[in-house]
N, C-alpha and C positions, 0 to 999 in steps of 0.2 A: 474528533477523536485524535488519539496520539498513540505512539508506541515506539518500538525499537526495531532497527534493521539488523538482522542476525546474519552471520556470526561476527560482523565487524563492529557491533555495538554502535551503530549509527542511530539516527532518529527518524521518526515518521510523524507527519502532521496530516490530518485528513478531514475533509468536510464533504458532505453529500446530501442529496435530497432526491426524492423520487416518489414512486407510487407502489402500493402493495396491491397485487391482483389476487384477491382472496387472502388467505393466511399462509399460503405456501410458496408464493412467488413475489419477490421484490425487484423492481427495476429502478436503478439509481443513476444519477449523473453525479460525478464526484471530481473533486480536485485533491491532489495529493502531492506532498513534498517529501522526498527522501534525501537524507544526508548521510553519505558514507565518508568517514574521515580519512585523511592521509595516514597510511600505515608505514612503519619502518621496522624491518626485520633484518638484523645484521647489516649488510650493505645493500640489500634490496629495498626499494622504496616504491610504494604504490600510491599514485595520485588520487586524492579524494575528490568527491563531486557532490553536487546538489542537483537533483532532478525535480522539476516541477511539471506536473502533467494534469490534463483534464480528460476525462473519458467516461466510460460506462461500466456499470457493475451489475451483475445478475446474482441474486441469492435465491437458492431453491431449498425448500424444506422438505426432506424426504418423508418425515413422519412428525405430526404435531404431538408435542408433549408439553406439559405445564409443570412448573413455571419455567423450566429450562428447555429450549428448543434447539436442536442441532440444525446446521445448514451447510450447504456447499456454496462456494462463491467463485465467480469468474470475473476478472477485471481486465479491461483493455483500455489503454490510454496513450495519448500523444502529448508531447510538450518539448521542453528545452532542458538541456543539461549544461551546468556551469562548472567547470573544473576549478579546483582550489589553486590558489597562488601562494607560494612561499619562497624561501631562499633558493630552493632547487628548481621548482617549477615557477618561473617568473612571468610566463606569458598568460594573457587572459584568453580563455577559450570557451566558446559557447557552441553547442551542437544541437541539432534536432534529435529528439529521443523518443522512444516508445517503450511501453511496459505491457507484458502479457503475464498475468498471475492467476493462479487457481489455488483453492485451498478449502479449509473447513473452519467452522466457527460455531459459537453458541450465542443465542440471544436469551436474555433473562427478563422476565416480566413484560414481555412484548404483547400483552393483551391490548387494551386500548389505553394509551397514555405513555408514561415514562418507562424506560427500560434501559438495558445496557447490552453491549455485545463485546465479544472477544473473538478474534480469528487469527489464524496463521495461514499465510499464503506463500506459495513458492512459485518462482517463474524466472523470467529473463527481462533484462533491460537491453535494448539495442540502440546503438548510435554509431554513425559512420560504418566502419567495418568491425566493430567490437560488439560482442555479446557478453553480458555480465549476469551472473546469477544473483537473484534477489530473494530474500526471505523476510518480509515484514510481518511483525507481530503487532496487531492493533487492538486497542481497547477504547471503547467510546460509549457515549450516551445516545439513546434513541427517543424519539417522540413520535408515536404513531397515533394518528387521528383520522 
């Protein structure tokens, strides 16, 4: 799956796999990469970064509906953050990072076979002594068998 990182209009790439316990609970292992670009506003400059993490995700369906089913999602992950280099930020920096995200989504056609999902999560990324807000919007394909 892929998507955008809001509000900075960064990018998100995601891949995962797991098990469905019935039709109302999914447990996933996932890898995700988020890119937040360097931003410049007047004289202020915020350094961009790319975080790559591996972790777990839980999706819970409160009520089964067809063909569109809503779900709640909780994601926890750990990995590495690499800060962008440019003419102002010329040093190469890599830090340990973690993500904690929660949100809501919709899965479509998730009976047995191919389907799709879209979700919006909100949470935080932590590294060193910094906590950053994160709002990834994801869209992807699913294959349930």
